[in-house]
C-alpha positions as CSV (number, residue, x, y, z in Angstrom):
1,X,70.1,40.8,-62.4
2,X,73.6,40.3,-60.9
3,X,75.3,42.6,-63.4
4,X,73.0,45.5,-62.5
5,X,73.7,45.0,-58.8
6,X,77.4,44.9,-59.6
7,X,77.2,48.2,-61.6
8,X,75.1,49.8,-58.8
9,X,77.8,48.9,-56.2
10,X,80.5,50.1,-58.5
11,X,78.7,53.4,-59.1
12,X,78.1,53.8,-55.4
13,X,81.7,53.3,-54.6
14,X,82.7,55.9,-57.3
15,X,80.2,58.4,-55.9
16,X,81.3,57.7,-52.3
17,X,84.9,58.6,-53.3
18,X,83.5,61.7,-55.1
19,X,81.8,62.8,-51.8
20,X,85.0,62.3,-49.8
21,X,87.0,64.2,-52.3
22,X,84.4,67.0,-52.3
23,X,84.9,67.4,-48.6
24,X,88.6,67.7,-49.0
25,X,88.2,70.3,-51.8
26,X,85.9,72.5,-49.6
27,X,88.4,72.6,-46.7
28,X,91.4,73.4,-48.9
29,X,93.5,71.2,-46.4
30,X,92.4,67.7,-47.1
31,X,95.5,66.0,-45.8
32,X,94.7,66.9,-42.2
33,X,91.5,65.0,-42.4
34,X,93.1,61.7,-43.4
35,X,93.3,60.3,-39.9
36,X,89.7,61.4,-39.2
37,X,88.4,59.8,-42.4
38,X,90.2,56.4,-41.7
39,X,88.9,56.5,-38.1
40,X,85.3,57.2,-39.3
41,X,85.4,54.4,-41.8
42,X,86.7,52.0,-39.1
43,X,84.0,53.1,-36.7
44,X,81.2,52.8,-39.2
45,X,82.3,49.6,-41.1
46,X,85.0,47.9,-38.9
47,X,87.2,48.1,-41.9
48,X,90.6,49.7,-42.6
49,X,90.7,52.6,-45.1
50,X,94.2,53.1,-46.4
51,X,95.2,56.4,-48.1
52,X,98.8,56.2,-49.3
53,X,100.7,59.4,-50.0
54,X,99.7,63.0,-50.0
55,X,96.5,64.4,-51.4
56,X,97.5,66.9,-54.2
57,X,95.3,69.9,-54.8
58,X,95.4,72.4,-57.7
59,X,93.2,75.4,-58.4
60,X,93.5,76.2,-62.1
61,X,91.6,76.1,-64.3
62,X,89.4,74.1,-61.9
63,X,90.0,72.7,-58.5
64,X,91.6,69.3,-59.1
65,X,92.0,66.8,-56.3
66,X,94.3,63.8,-56.8
67,X,94.7,60.9,-54.4
68,X,97.4,58.2,-54.4
69,X,96.6,54.6,-53.8
70,X,93.3,54.0,-52.0
71,X,92.3,50.7,-50.4
72,X,89.3,49.5,-48.3
73,X,89.8,46.3,-46.2
74,X,87.6,43.2,-46.4
75,X,84.9,42.1,-44.0
76,X,85.6,39.8,-41.1
77,X,85.6,36.1,-41.9
78,X,86.7,36.7,-45.6
79,X,90.1,36.5,-47.2
80,X,92.9,38.9,-46.4
81,X,92.6,40.7,-49.8
82,X,91.1,44.2,-49.9
83,X,87.5,44.6,-50.6
84,X,88.3,47.5,-52.9
85,X,91.4,49.4,-54.0
86,X,92.4,51.9,-56.6
87,X,95.8,52.9,-58.0
88,X,94.8,56.5,-58.7
89,X,91.8,58.7,-58.1
90,X,91.3,62.2,-59.5
91,X,88.4,64.7,-59.4
92,X,88.0,68.2,-60.8
93,X,85.5,70.6,-59.3
94,X,84.2,73.9,-60.7
95,X,85.3,76.8,-58.6
96,X,82.6,79.4,-58.9
97,X,79.7,77.0,-57.8
98,X,81.7,76.4,-54.6
99,X,81.3,80.1,-53.6
100,X,77.5,79.4,-53.8
101,X,77.9,76.3,-51.7
102,X,77.2,74.0,-54.7
103,X,79.3,71.0,-55.7
104,X,79.7,70.7,-59.5
105,X,82.2,68.1,-60.5
106,X,83.6,68.3,-64.0
107,X,85.1,64.8,-64.0
108,X,85.8,61.9,-61.7
109,X,88.5,59.5,-62.9
110,X,89.5,56.2,-61.2
111,X,92.3,54.2,-62.6
112,X,93.2,50.6,-61.6
113,X,90.1,50.0,-59.5
114,X,89.9,46.5,-58.1
115,X,86.7,45.3,-56.4
116,X,86.5,41.8,-54.8
117,X,83.0,40.5,-54.2
118,X,82.5,37.3,-52.2
119,X,79.6,35.1,-51.0
120,X,80.5,32.4,-48.5
121,X,78.9,28.9,-48.3
122,X,76.6,30.1,-45.5
123,X,75.2,32.9,-47.8
124,X,77.0,35.8,-46.1
125,X,78.6,38.4,-48.4
126,X,81.5,40.7,-47.9
127,X,79.5,43.8,-48.5
128,X,76.3,43.4,-46.4
129,X,78.1,44.9,-43.3
130,X,78.6,48.2,-45.2
131,X,74.9,49.0,-44.4
132,X,74.2,47.5,-40.9
133,X,70.6,46.5,-40.2
134,X,70.2,49.3,-37.6
135,X,71.6,52.1,-39.8
136,X,69.2,54.6,-41.3
137,X,70.3,53.6,-44.9
138,X,69.6,49.9,-44.3
139,X,65.8,50.4,-44.1
140,X,65.7,53.2,-46.6
141,X,65.0,52.5,-50.3
142,X,68.0,52.2,-52.5
143,X,67.2,55.4,-54.3
144,X,66.6,57.3,-51.1
145,X,69.9,56.1,-49.7
146,X,71.8,57.2,-52.8
147,X,70.1,60.6,-53.0
148,X,70.6,61.4,-49.3
149,X,74.3,60.5,-49.7
150,X,74.8,62.8,-52.7
151,X,72.4,65.7,-51.9
152,X,72.5,68.1,-54.8
153,X,75.7,66.8,-56.3
154,X,76.2,67.3,-60.0
155,X,78.9,65.3,-61.8
156,X,79.7,66.2,-65.4
157,X,81.3,62.8,-66.1
158,X,82.8,59.7,-64.5
159,X,85.6,57.7,-66.0
160,X,86.8,54.3,-64.7
161,X,89.7,52.7,-66.6
162,X,91.8,49.6,-66.5
163,X,89.8,48.3,-63.6
164,X,88.7,44.8,-62.4
165,X,85.7,43.3,-60.6
166,X,86.0,39.8,-59.2
167,X,83.0,37.7,-58.0
168,X,83.4,34.5,-56.0
169,X,80.3,32.4,-55.0
170,X,81.2,29.4,-52.8
171,X,77.5,28.3,-52.8
172,X,77.6,27.7,-56.5
173,X,81.3,27.1,-56.8
174,X,81.4,29.8,-59.4
175,X,83.9,32.6,-60.1
176,X,83.5,35.5,-62.4
177,X,86.0,38.3,-63.4
178,X,85.4,41.5,-65.3
179,X,88.8,42.8,-66.5
180,X,89.9,45.1,-67.9
181,X,86.8,47.1,-67.1
182,X,86.3,50.6,-68.5
183,X,83.3,52.8,-67.6
184,X,82.3,56.3,-68.8
185,X,79.2,58.4,-67.9
186,X,77.7,61.7,-69.0
187,X,76.5,64.3,-66.6
188,X,75.1,62.7,-63.4
189,X,72.4,64.7,-61.6
190,X,69.8,62.9,-59.4
191,X,66.5,62.9,-61.2
192,X,68.0,63.5,-64.7
193,X,69.1,61.0,-67.3
194,X,72.8,60.1,-67.7
195,X,74.6,58.3,-70.5
196,X,76.6,55.3,-69.6
197,X,79.0,53.2,-71.6
198,X,81.0,50.2,-70.4
199,X,83.3,47.7,-72.0
200,X,85.1,44.7,-70.4
201,X,86.1,41.1,-70.7
202,X,84.1,38.5,-68.8
203,X,85.7,35.2,-67.6
204,X,83.6,32.6,-65.8
205,X,84.5,29.0,-64.7
206,X,81.1,27.3,-65.1
207,X,79.8,27.3,-67.6
208,X,83.2,28.3,-69.0
209,X,83.1,31.7,-70.7
210,X,85.6,34.1,-72.1
211,X,83.6,36.9,-73.7
212,X,84.2,40.6,-74.6
213,X,81.3,42.8,-73.5
214,X,80.2,46.3,-74.5
215,X,77.2,48.2,-73.0
216,X,75.7,51.6,-73.7
217,X,72.5,53.0,-72.2
218,X,70.9,56.2,-70.8
219,X,70.1,55.7,-67.1
220,X,67.6,57.7,-65.0
221,X,66.5,57.6,-61.4
222,X,63.1,59.4,-61.0
223,X,62.5,62.1,-58.3
224,X,60.5,59.6,-56.3
225,X,63.9,57.9,-55.7
226,X,62.3,54.6,-56.6
227,X,61.6,54.3,-60.4
228,X,64.5,54.0,-62.7
229,X,65.1,53.2,-66.4
230,X,67.8,52.2,-68.8
231,X,66.7,53.4,-72.2
232,X,68.3,52.5,-75.5
233,X,70.1,49.7,-73.7
234,X,72.5,47.9,-76.0
235,X,74.8,45.1,-75.0
236,X,77.2,43.4,-77.4
237,X,79.1,40.1,-76.6
238,X,81.8,38.6,-78.6
239,X,83.6,35.3,-78.5
240,X,86.2,35.7,-81.3
241,X,85.5,33.2,-84.1
242,X,82.7,31.6,-82.1
243,X,79.9,34.1,-81.3
244,X,78.8,37.7,-81.9
245,X,75.7,38.7,-80.0
246,X,73.7,41.9,-79.6
247,X,70.9,42.6,-77.1
248,X,68.8,45.8,-77.3
249,X,65.8,47.1,-75.4
250,X,64.4,49.6,-72.9
251,X,64.5,48.6,-69.3
252,X,62.1,50.0,-66.6
253,X,62.4,49.1,-62.9
254,X,61.4,49.8,-59.4
255,X,64.0,49.7,-56.6
256,X,61.6,49.2,-53.7
257,X,60.1,46.0,-55.3
258,X,63.3,45.0,-56.9
259,X,61.5,44.6,-60.2
260,X,62.5,45.3,-63.8
261,X,61.1,44.7,-67.2
262,X,62.2,45.0,-70.9
263,X,59.0,45.0,-72.9
264,X,60.9,45.1,-76.3
265,X,63.8,42.7,-75.7
266,X,65.6,41.8,-78.9
267,X,68.7,39.5,-79.1
268,X,70.6,38.7,-82.2
269,X,73.4,36.1,-82.2
270,X,75.7,35.4,-85.1
271,X,77.6,32.1,-85.2
272,X,80.4,32.5,-87.8
273,X,80.3,29.8,-90.4
274,X,77.1,28.3,-88.8
275,X,74.2,30.7,-88.9
276,X,72.2,33.1,-86.9
277,X,69.8,33.1,-83.8
278,X,67.2,35.7,-83.0
279,X,65.4,36.0,-79.6
280,X,62.6,38.4,-78.8
281,X,59.9,38.8,-76.1
282,X,58.8,40.7,-73.0
283,X,61.3,40.2,-70.1
284,X,60.0,40.7,-66.5
285,X,62.4,40.2,-63.6
286,X,61.4,40.1,-59.9
287,X,64.6,39.9,-57.9
288,X,62.7,39.8,-54.5
289,X,61.0,36.6,-55.6
290,X,63.9,35.5,-57.8
291,X,61.5,35.1,-60.7
292,X,62.3,35.7,-64.4
293,X,59.6,35.7,-67.1
294,X,59.9,36.0,-70.9
295,X,56.4,36.5,-72.3
296,X,55.6,36.2,-76.0
297,X,59.0,34.5,-76.4
298,X,60.1,33.8,-80.0
299,X,63.4,32.2,-80.9
300,X,64.5,31.8,-84.5
301,X,67.5,29.9,-85.7
302,X,68.9,29.8,-89.3
303,X,71.9,27.4,-89.4
304,X,73.9,26.3,-92.3
305,X,75.7,23.0,-92.6
306,X,79.1,23.2,-90.8
307,X,79.2,20.8,-87.9
308,X,75.6,19.8,-88.6
309,X,74.8,16.7,-90.7
310,X,72.4,18.8,-92.8
311,X,72.5,21.3,-95.6
312,X,70.5,23.9,-93.6
313,X,68.2,24.1,-90.6
314,X,65.6,26.8,-89.9
315,X,64.0,26.4,-86.4
316,X,61.6,28.3,-84.3
317,X,60.4,28.1,-80.7
318,X,57.7,30.2,-79.1
319,X,55.8,30.4,-75.8
320,X,55.7,32.0,-72.4
321,X,58.8,31.3,-70.3
322,X,59.0,31.4,-66.5
323,X,62.2,30.8,-64.5
324,X,62.2,30.5,-60.7
325,X,65.9,31.1,-60.1
326,X,66.0,30.0,-56.4
327,X,64.5,26.6,-57.3
328,X,66.0,26.5,-60.8
329,X,62.6,25.7,-62.1
330,X,61.9,26.4,-65.8
331,X,58.3,26.3,-67.3
332,X,57.2,27.1,-70.8
333,X,53.5,27.2,-71.6
334,X,52.0,27.5,-75.0
335,X,55.2,26.0,-76.4
336,X,55.4,25.8,-80.2
337,X,58.3,24.3,-82.0
338,X,59.1,24.3,-85.7
339,X,61.9,23.2,-88.0
340,X,62.7,23.1,-91.7
341,X,65.6,20.8,-92.4
342,X,67.3,20.3,-95.7
343,X,69.5,17.3,-96.0
344,X,70.5,14.7,-98.6
345,X,69.6,11.9,-96.2
346,X,65.9,13.0,-96.0
347,X,63.5,11.6,-98.6
348,X,62.8,14.4,-101.0
349,X,65.7,16.4,-99.5
350,X,63.5,18.4,-97.0
351,X,61.9,17.7,-93.7
352,X,59.4,20.0,-92.0
353,X,58.5,19.6,-88.3
354,X,55.9,21.3,-86.1
355,X,55.0,20.6,-82.5
356,X,53.0,22.2,-79.7
357,X,52.8,21.5,-76.0
358,X,54.5,22.5,-72.7
359,X,57.7,22.1,-70.8
360,X,58.3,21.8,-67.0
361,X,62.0,21.3,-66.1
362,X,64.2,21.6,-63.0
363,X,67.6,22.8,-64.3
364,X,69.4,21.7,-61.2
365,X,68.0,18.1,-60.9
366,X,67.4,17.6,-64.7
367,X,64.0,16.2,-63.9
368,X,60.8,17.4,-65.6
369,X,58.5,16.7,-68.6
370,X,58.5,17.9,-72.2
371,X,54.9,17.1,-73.3
372,X,54.3,17.7,-77.0
373,X,50.6,16.7,-77.5
374,X,50.8,17.4,-81.2
375,X,53.8,16.6,-83.4
376,X,54.0,16.5,-87.2
377,X,56.8,15.5,-89.5
378,X,56.4,16.3,-93.2
379,X,58.4,15.6,-96.3
380,X,57.7,16.1,-100.0
381,X,55.5,13.0,-100.2
382,X,54.5,11.9,-96.7
383,X,53.4,13.1,-93.3
384,X,53.7,11.6,-89.8
385,X,51.4,12.8,-87.0
386,X,51.4,12.0,-83.3
387,X,52.5,12.9,-79.8
388,X,55.8,12.8,-77.9
389,X,56.7,12.9,-74.2
390,X,60.2,13.3,-72.8
391,X,60.6,12.7,-69.0
392,X,63.8,13.9,-67.2
393,X,65.0,15.6,-70.4
394,X,68.4,16.6,-68.9
395,X,69.3,13.3,-67.4
396,X,71.1,10.4,-69.1
397,X,68.3,8.1,-67.9
398,X,65.7,10.2,-69.8
399,X,62.6,8.4,-71.0
400,X,61.1,9.2,-74.4
401,X,57.7,7.9,-75.5
402,X,55.9,8.7,-78.7
403,X,53.0,7.5,-80.8
404,X,52.8,8.3,-84.5
405,X,50.7,7.4,-87.6
406,X,50.7,8.1,-91.3
407,X,48.7,7.3,-94.3
408,X,52.0,6.2,-95.9
409,X,55.5,6.1,-94.5
410,X,58.1,5.6,-97.3
411,X,61.7,4.6,-97.2
412,X,62.3,3.9,-100.9
413,X,61.7,1.4,-102.3
414,X,59.5,0.4,-99.4
415,X,56.2,2.1,-98.7
416,X,54.4,1.2,-95.4
417,X,50.7,2.2,-95.7
418,X,48.3,2.8,-92.8
419,X,51.5,3.0,-90.8
420,X,51.8,3.2,-87.1
421,X,55.0,3.8,-85.2
422,X,55.6,3.6,-81.4
423,X,58.8,5.0,-80.0
424,X,60.2,4.3,-76.5
425,X,63.6,5.2,-75.1
426,X,65.0,4.6,-71.6
427,X,68.6,4.4,-70.3
428,X,70.0,4.8,-73.8
429,X,67.9,1.9,-75.2
430,X,65.5,2.8,-78.1
431,X,62.6,0.6,-79.1
432,X,60.7,1.3,-82.3
433,X,57.6,-0.8,-83.2
434,X,56.4,0.0,-86.7
435,X,53.3,-1.7,-88.2
436,X,51.1,-1.3,-91.2
437,X,50.3,-2.6,-94.7
438,X,53.4,-3.5,-96.9
439,X,52.9,-4.5,-100.5
440,X,49.3,-5.5,-99.7
441,X,50.5,-7.7,-96.8
442,X,50.4,-7.2,-93.0
443,X,53.7,-6.0,-91.5
444,X,54.8,-5.9,-87.8
445,X,58.3,-5.0,-86.7
446,X,60.4,-4.4,-83.6
447,X,63.7,-2.4,-83.8
448,X,65.9,-2.1,-80.7
449,X,68.8,0.4,-80.8
450,X,71.5,0.5,-78.1
451,X,72.7,4.1,-78.1
452,X,75.3,3.5,-75.4
453,X,77.5,1.4,-77.7
454,X,79.9,2.9,-80.3
455,X,78.8,2.4,-83.0
456,X,75.2,2.0,-82.0
457,X,73.9,-1.6,-82.3
458,X,70.6,-2.2,-84.1
459,X,68.6,-5.5,-83.4
460,X,65.4,-6.1,-85.2
461,X,62.6,-8.6,-85.8
462,X,60.2,-8.4,-88.8
463,X,57.1,-10.4,-89.7
464,X,55.0,-10.1,-92.8
465,X,51.9,-12.1,-93.9
466,X,50.5,-12.4,-97.4
467,X,52.9,-9.9,-98.9
468,X,52.6,-9.7,-102.7
469,X,56.0,-10.6,-104.1
470,X,55.4,-9.2,-107.5
471,X,55.1,-5.7,-106.0
472,X,58.1,-6.2,-103.8
473,X,60.3,-7.5,-106.6
474,X,59.1,-4.8,-109.0
475,X,60.1,-2.1,-106.5
476,X,63.6,-3.7,-106.1
477,X,64.4,-4.8,-109.7
478,X,61.7,-3.3,-112.0
479,X,60.8,-6.9,-112.8
480,X,57.9,-8.9,-111.3
481,X,59.9,-12.2,-111.5
482,X,57.8,-14.3,-109.1
483,X,54.2,-13.7,-107.9
484,X,52.5,-15.0,-104.8
485,X,51.5,-14.4,-101.2
486,X,54.7,-14.3,-99.0
487,X,54.8,-15.1,-95.3
488,X,58.2,-14.2,-93.8
489,X,59.9,-13.8,-90.4
490,X,63.4,-12.3,-90.0
491,X,65.8,-11.6,-87.1
492,X,68.5,-9.2,-88.2
493,X,71.3,-7.3,-86.4
494,X,73.6,-4.5,-87.6
495,X,75.1,-1.2,-86.5
496,X,73.8,2.4,-87.1
497,X,75.4,4.3,-89.9
498,X,74.9,5.1,-93.5
499,X,73.3,2.5,-95.8
500,X,76.7,1.0,-96.7
501,X,77.8,0.5,-93.1
502,X,74.5,-0.9,-92.2
503,X,74.5,-3.5,-95.0
504,X,78.1,-4.5,-94.3
505,X,77.3,-5.3,-90.7
506,X,74.0,-7.0,-91.3
507,X,73.7,-10.5,-89.8
508,X,70.8,-12.9,-88.8
509,X,68.3,-15.4,-90.2
510,X,65.3,-15.2,-92.5
511,X,62.5,-17.8,-93.0
512,X,60.0,-17.5,-95.9
513,X,57.2,-19.3,-97.5
514,X,55.5,-18.2,-100.7
515,X,52.1,-19.8,-101.6
516,X,49.9,-19.9,-104.7
517,X,52.3,-18.0,-107.0
518,X,53.6,-18.0,-110.6
519,X,56.7,-17.4,-112.6
520,X,55.8,-14.6,-115.0
521,X,57.0,-13.9,-118.5
522,X,59.7,-11.5,-117.2
523,X,63.4,-11.6,-117.7
524,X,63.8,-14.4,-115.1
525,X,60.9,-16.3,-116.5
526,X,62.2,-16.0,-120.0
527,X,65.2,-18.0,-118.9
528,X,63.4,-20.5,-116.8
529,X,60.4,-21.2,-118.9
530,X,62.4,-23.0,-121.5
531,X,63.3,-25.6,-119.0
532,X,60.1,-25.3,-117.0
533,X,57.9,-26.1,-120.0
534,X,59.6,-29.5,-120.1
535,X,57.7,-30.3,-116.9
536,X,54.7,-27.9,-116.8
537,X,52.4,-26.3,-119.3
538,X,52.3,-22.5,-119.6
539,X,49.2,-20.4,-119.2
540,X,48.3,-16.8,-120.2
541,X,47.1,-14.5,-117.4
542,X,44.5,-11.7,-117.7
543,X,47.3,-9.2,-118.8
544,X,48.4,-11.4,-121.6
545,X,51.5,-12.5,-119.8
546,X,52.7,-16.1,-120.0
547,X,53.2,-17.7,-116.6
548,X,53.7,-21.0,-114.9
549,X,51.9,-21.6,-111.7
550,X,53.4,-23.1,-108.5
551,X,51.9,-24.0,-105.2
552,X,54.7,-23.3,-102.6
553,X,58.1,-21.7,-102.3
554,X,59.9,-22.0,-99.0
555,X,63.4,-21.8,-97.5
556,X,65.6,-20.5,-94.8
557,X,68.4,-17.9,-95.2
558,X,71.4,-17.1,-93.1
559,X,72.7,-13.5,-93.2
560,X,76.3,-12.7,-92.6
561,X,77.9,-9.3,-93.2
562,X,75.2,-8.4,-95.7
563,X,75.3,-11.7,-97.6
564,X,72.1,-13.8,-97.7
565,X,72.9,-17.5,-98.1
566,X,70.7,-20.5,-98.4
567,X,71.6,-24.2,-98.8
568,X,68.2,-25.1,-100.2
569,X,65.3,-23.0,-101.3
570,X,62.4,-25.1,-102.7
571,X,59.6,-24.1,-105.1
572,X,56.9,-26.8,-105.7
573,X,54.5,-26.8,-108.6
574,X,51.8,-29.4,-109.6
575,X,54.3,-31.3,-111.9
576,X,57.7,-29.8,-111.2
577,X,59.9,-28.3,-108.6
578,X,62.8,-25.9,-108.4
579,X,65.6,-26.2,-105.8
580,X,68.1,-23.4,-105.4
581,X,71.2,-22.6,-103.3
582,X,73.6,-19.7,-103.3
583,X,74.1,-16.1,-102.2
584,X,72.4,-12.7,-102.5
585,X,74.9,-9.9,-101.6
586,X,73.1,-6.6,-100.7
587,X,76.4,-4.8,-100.1
588,X,77.4,-4.8,-103.8
589,X,73.9,-5.7,-105.0
590,X,74.9,-8.9,-106.7
591,X,73.8,-12.6,-106.6
592,X,75.2,-16.0,-107.4
593,X,72.5,-18.6,-107.4
594,X,72.0,-22.0,-108.8
595,X,68.6,-23.6,-109.6
596,X,67.7,-27.2,-110.3
597,X,64.5,-27.2,-112.2
598,X,63.0,-30.7,-112.5
599,X,60.2,-33.1,-112.2
600,X,58.2,-33.2,-109.0
601,X,59.2,-36.3,-107.0
602,X,56.9,-39.3,-107.2
603,X,56.7,-42.4,-105.1
604,X,58.0,-44.6,-107.9
605,X,60.3,-41.8,-109.2
606,X,61.8,-39.8,-106.3
607,X,64.5,-38.2,-108.4
608,X,63.7,-37.2,-112.0
609,X,65.4,-35.3,-114.7
610,X,66.3,-31.7,-113.8
611,X,67.7,-28.7,-115.7
612,X,70.4,-26.6,-113.9
613,X,70.3,-22.8,-114.3
614,X,73.0,-20.5,-113.0
615,X,72.0,-16.9,-112.2
616,X,74.8,-14.4,-111.3
617,X,76.0,-10.8,-111.6
618,X,74.3,-7.5,-110.6
619,X,70.7,-8.1,-109.5
620,X,69.3,-5.3,-111.6
621,X,70.7,-6.9,-114.7
622,X,71.7,-10.5,-113.9
623,X,73.2,-13.0,-116.3
624,X,71.6,-16.4,-116.9
625,X,73.5,-19.6,-117.9
626,X,72.1,-23.0,-118.5
627,X,74.7,-25.5,-117.4
628,X,74.5,-27.9,-120.3
629,X,77.4,-30.0,-119.1
630,X,75.6,-30.7,-115.9
631,X,72.4,-31.3,-117.8
632,X,74.1,-33.8,-120.2
633,X,75.8,-35.6,-117.3
634,X,72.4,-35.8,-115.6
635,X,70.8,-37.2,-118.7
636,X,73.7,-39.7,-119.2
637,X,73.3,-40.7,-115.5
638,X,69.5,-41.1,-116.1
639,X,70.2,-43.3,-119.2
640,X,72.7,-45.4,-117.3
641,X,70.2,-45.8,-114.5
642,X,67.6,-46.7,-117.1
643,X,69.8,-49.4,-118.7
644,X,70.7,-50.6,-115.2
645,X,67.1,-51.0,-114.5
646,X,66.4,-52.9,-117.7
647,X,69.3,-55.3,-117.2
648,X,68.3,-55.8,-113.7
649,X,64.8,-56.6,-114.8
650,X,66.0,-59.2,-117.3
651,X,68.4,-60.7,-114.7
652,X,65.6,-60.8,-112.2
653,X,63.3,-62.5,-114.7
654,X,65.9,-65.2,-115.6
655,X,66.7,-65.6,-112.0
656,X,63.1,-66.1,-111.2
657,X,62.7,-68.6,-114.0
658,X,65.6,-70.7,-112.7
659,X,64.3,-70.4,-109.2
660,X,60.8,-71.6,-110.4
661,X,62.4,-74.6,-112.3
662,X,64.4,-75.6,-109.3
663,X,61.4,-75.2,-107.0
664,X,59.4,-77.5,-109.4
665,X,62.1,-80.2,-109.5
666,X,62.4,-79.9,-105.7
667,X,58.7,-80.5,-105.3
668,X,58.8,-83.6,-107.6
669,X,61.7,-85.2,-105.7
670,X,59.9,-84.4,-102.4
671,X,56.7,-86.1,-103.7
672,X,58.7,-89.2,-104.9
673,X,60.5,-89.5,-101.6
674,X,57.3,-89.1,-99.7
675,X,55.7,-91.9,-101.7
676,X,58.6,-94.3,-101.1
677,X,58.7,-93.6,-97.4
678,X,55.0,-94.2,-97.2
679,X,55.4,-97.6,-99.0
680,X,58.1,-98.8,-96.7
681,X,56.1,-97.7,-93.7
682,X,53.1,-99.7,-95.0
683,X,55.3,-102.8,-95.5
684,X,56.7,-102.5,-91.9
685,X,53.3,-102.2,-90.4
686,X,52.0,-105.3,-92.3
687,X,55.1,-107.4,-91.1
688,X,54.5,-106.4,-87.5
689,X,50.8,-107.3,-87.8
690,X,51.7,-110.8,-89.2
691,X,54.2,-111.5,-86.4
692,X,51.7,-110.5,-83.7
693,X,49.2,-112.9,-85.2
694,X,51.7,-115.8,-85.1
695,X,52.4,-115.3,-81.5
696,X,48.8,-115.3,-80.3
């Protein structure tokens, strides 16, 4: 309670001056005591007391004693500035009680008081030498010291105007100034209550503050010189245009134990243009142990829009708070948090949050743990339950880890059922791992967010298995278009922002494969079935819808700035296939796609007739155009190819016939030549035989 200590020293200084003035009044020749008083102060404190000018004394209607400038020097080892000084001091004393040796002061007035309080880096203060350790007052209780100093003094009122109190703490590198400070009291009699009012402006370097303060209370020090109270304590603080706060309660304390409590603390804070805060609880302070407790704490906040990205926010916090000031250790047990948020970005327009757990936090190091064992988020149509832990909450390297689940987690038009969501954040990197059942298929995702970049970068991977496309497409377009079981994997990057910014910066790849599906009798099917029926027979499903079955649809997509592009997406049916290429733009929700619907390739016929279909425009109401010129050209090309094949067949047949005739003639000539050669060979052999016979 630094402020109470400050007020105690200020009041003590005022009363000390009152006592000195009283001595002057009783002697009727106060000026002759000036050297003795300065010498006494020097002897007792080692400080210089300066009394400039004469002491003026008047006797009507009451005895009035007025001093000029008064100054008390600083302690050794501190700055050369005075510890305390006043521009003017005045006291009026009732005359008749003096005849009975009683001191009754009508009024004490100090103008231009300046008090400089200082704590050095080694912990020494510039006031501790005023009560040396071996002095009787050093070991006496604070109440006893004050009473022994004042005796039976009665003061009708004290007035301090246009004054200043400066506090400098080198250990905390903190400075604080109260100026101008104005203090008024009612009748002060030891043991009796006294009314006190104070108003001032407080300036502080860290945290930076510039606030107007007003305080009113009734103070009382009991006859045991130990127990004291501040009843009907009211403090108001104002930061013009920023804050208007009021604190009320009844304070009770014990000087010997340096303890105080406010069992009925109530604080109301008004934030102009933003909302209101209300704090209540039982405050207990133990200055000896430097321990502060706020039991049954309850904080309520009602905030409206303004700088917040919400329409309104109603929040509550409750628990038992304990602050160990020397160690800067904050603990809250039985912590309960609640919030009711209204915002357009929230599904249903409203989000309710409840949590319970505990907090252990060192305010100096920033280390600690916020452990919320139960956390619930609830909107109009969904609820998310789980737990959340935040380690080192005040440090940039804080670690956040949470686990949540929900029967259904919706982000229209998507609804993740039997959903689970794990959250992890460290060093500004956030990782979300959602999983669950999506359109009857299994979904698993990983979303990484780099919060250190501006804007934040979002990198994600998604995988689905056996997702029913008819449900997905109906959610997107109110049309079931194509049915089947979809397997898909995607890697997508973007930046955090609203939906438009996210779409415009979306990039990545997407691979899909759709098996055992059909083209239903929907808008899309109506346009395609006329060409599909050239190659495949229609069937009627159990709902009476006409459909054409297919076995597989597969393709790869590239995503750039929100535009999905594919060079070839292929759908294969028993007797036909569809190949497509083009773009789907999710930024302006349009598409420009061309399909080639044709015969399924065969070994003897790899490229058959196909019908080209152009789909374009807004995806919720696309336009369909059968490109007849392309179809006619393809048909002409097919006819030309057919004629070429027929001519080639005739040419090949005639060519083969000629080849066969030539081969037959060649064979006849070969046989004749072979016979002639054999005849000549036989004649030669016979001639050789005859010649040999004639020789032998």
